[in-house]
C-alpha positions, 0 to 999 in steps of 0.5 A, spaced: 403 048 112 399 046 116 403 045 123 400 041 128 402 042 135 400 037 140 401 039 148 400 034 153 400 032 160 406 027 161 401 022 165 398 021 158 403 017 155 401 011 160 394 011 157 395 013 150 400 011 144 402 018 142 406 016 136 400 013 134 396 019 135 400 023 131 399 018 125 392 018 126 392 026 125 396 025 119 391 020 116 386 025 118 389 031 115 390 028 108 383 025 108 380 032 108 384 034 102 385 041 105 392 040 106 398 039 102 402 032 104 409 036 103 406 041 108 404 037 114 408 037 120 406 034 126 410 034 133 408 032 140 411 035 147 409 033 154 409 039 158 414 038 164 409 042 169 402 042 169 396 043 174 389 041 172 383 043 175 383 041 182 390 039 182 389 032 182 395 029 179 391 023 175 387 029 171 390 029 164 390 033 157 391 033 150 391 040 146 392 040 139 393 047 135 393 047 128 396 053 124 395 054 117 397 059 112 391 064 111 387 063 104 383 057 105 375 058 105 372 058 112 367 052 110 373 048 108 377 050 115 370 048 119 369 041 115 377 040 116 377 042 123 371 037 125 373 031 121 380 032 125 377 033 131 372 027 130 379 022 128 382 025 135 376 024 139 375 017 136 383 015 137 382 017 145 375 014 146 378 009 151 382 014 155 376 019 155 371 013 157 376 010 163 380 016 166 379 024 167 382 027 160 381 033 157 381 034 149 381 040 145 383 043 138 384 050 136 385 052 128 388 058 126 391 062 120 398 064 119 399 071 116 403 069 110 406 076 110 409 075 117 411 067 116 417 066 110 418 059 109 423 055 104 422 047 103 426 042 099 421 036 102 417 036 095 423 033 091 424 027 096 416 025 096 415 019 092 409 020 087 406 026 084 409 033 085 404 036 090 402 043 087 399 046 094 403 050 099 
């Protein structure tokens, strides 16, 4: 783990390279050193129906949710959260400066007893095996 889920208003696609944003997040997640490469999953979905603030259709949002397996120290999660948000904010700086846009992030733990998983990804990664789960 972690799972990065990006929900965004469809009008944002005209202002921001969403695929590039996903790559930015992947790089930021790796840079933190907190997440195993094999566990990083980033997906983005445009929300079909949105109403923001006063209903002005020019408003846009991007909400990033990060779910990760419990067990990491709070200080490490706090640092990673800040680093990832900083990368996201920098990537979105032009949109924030030029239009009505809300950017948010939430990180939360997944209870491992309630979240079984299996993966063969590590067998297909190039380089050294990743020891973390």
